[in-house]
N, C-alpha and C positions, 0 to 999 in steps of 0.2 A: 503497500501500499503507500502510496510515497503523492506529493504534493507539487508537478511542477509552478514555478515561478518565471516567466519570463520579461525580461529587458523591454523589447522590442526590438532589440540591436540585428542585427544580423552582422555574425561571424566574416570578415572580409574575407581571408581566405577561402571560406565555403560555397560552393554552389545553393542559391536559395532556394532553386526545383526540390531538394531536396528539405526539405522541411527541418526533421530533429535534427540533424545535424551540423546545419546553418546557426540559429537561432542560440542570443549566449539566455544561457535560465542557469537556475538555482534549483536540487531537488532536495525535499525534506520529505524523508521515508522512514520505513518499519521492517525489520528485517529479521525470522526467524532464526536465526546465525547461522553461517557461510566456513568454509576454512579458513578466515579472515580474522573472523571475531566466532567463536565457539558458543555466545550464546543470543536469544534474543537482543534488540538493540535501535534504535535509531541513529538514524544518520543526517548529514548536510554537506550535498557537495558542490560545487561548482564546476555550468560549462561555457567555456572551457576554463580550467581550471588555475587560477595564476598563485603563483607558491610564495609572493607575499601574503598573501593569509594567514599563513603558518606564524607569521609576526602578530599577528592578532590573541590576545590573550583568553584563554577560555573558564571558565567559573571552573572549580574543582570535583563537577560531575560528568564534564568531559573530556575528551580527549583529541588530539591529531592522529587520523590513520594518515599512515604514508607508505606501507608499502601492500601491492595491488590495487589499490584507491585512492585517491587523495582527499581526503572529507575531516570532517567530524563524526564523531562516535559520542553517543550518547547508551551504554550500557542497560540495561532495562532494571538489571538491581541499581544501578546508581538512583532509578527514579524509586524504586520499588521501596527501599531499604533508607530512604534518608528523604527528608521534607523539601523535596526542589518547589516553588511556588510558581504560579503561573504566567509572573510576571518575569521571575526569574530564565524562564523558557525563552517567552516572547522577547525579551531582554534580548537575550543571545541573539536566536534567529533575527532579531530587527541588525543590533549591532554586523552580523556579517553579510547582511545585504545593503548596508549603507560602504563598510569595507571593501565589499566584491563591485559594485559599481564604481564606489569615486575611485579605487584603483585602477580601473578602465577608461575612466575619466582623463585618468592625469591628476586631479585634485588632491 
């Protein structure tokens, strides 16, 4: 299950007719676990991914994923076993959206 957020920008080096791969986007989703993260987790990715995002400080309940794919991992246990508020999650989402799109603008 995932939510894609599109910036509205077409990636210069991509064919605009290839809709899925030519649009700048961020993906917020949930996985039941895989070979990279062995337990259920939420994730946040950006396409195309700008490695400057790794400079963004994350709250204690989240971590950067750098192997296999690049983005933020929030393990389900972190949310289940700790009191993470909706405001903390929304703040993280908003911060990453702003950081990602500001960097691409060059500001």
